[in-house]
Residue, then its C-alpha position, 0 to 999 in steps of 0.5 A: m107501157k113501162k118496161t121493167i129492167e131486170r138486173r142480172r144476178r151476180r154469180k158466185f164461185t167457190p175458191e175451189f172452183r176458181e182454183d180448178a179453172a186456173k189449174l186447167v189453164i196453167l197445168e193442162g195448157k188449155s186456153a182460157t176461152e176453151v175452159g170458160k166454154k167448158l165451165g160456162v163462164d166468161r174467158s175474162c173471169v178465167d184469165r183473172w182467176k189464173n192471174q190471181y192463182l199465179e200471184q197466190l203461188g208467188s206470194g206463198g213461197i212455194g218453190s222458193g229456190n226458183t228465180m222466176t215468178p209463177k207468172e214468168m214461168d207460165t209465159e215461159i211454158r207457153s213459149l216452149r209449148k209453141q216451140l215444141r208444136d213448131s218443131e213437131l210440125q217441121r219434123e213431120i214435114l221432113k219425114k214426108a220429104l225424106a219419104i218422097f226423095s227416098r222413093e226416087 
């Protein structure tokens, strides 16, 4: 018996679809994995589309007064969001501690 190997067809996505996926990651702060699952594509595709979109923004001259490239801005935004989450967690802990110590 011969087994036939079926080739997977390569799916094609429109530039608008790719741009929208990249914007979900960049602007809404969602992870590439989360966006990929939501859209039914692999995480690596979403990452590649995000990087292509950031390069396109950098070469397009948008925001020419910025000293940072869009890729650097994306990294900075991610870092600041992490710091914000950490600060919010610390604030909640301090609130609870204050409530506990103020009872006594």
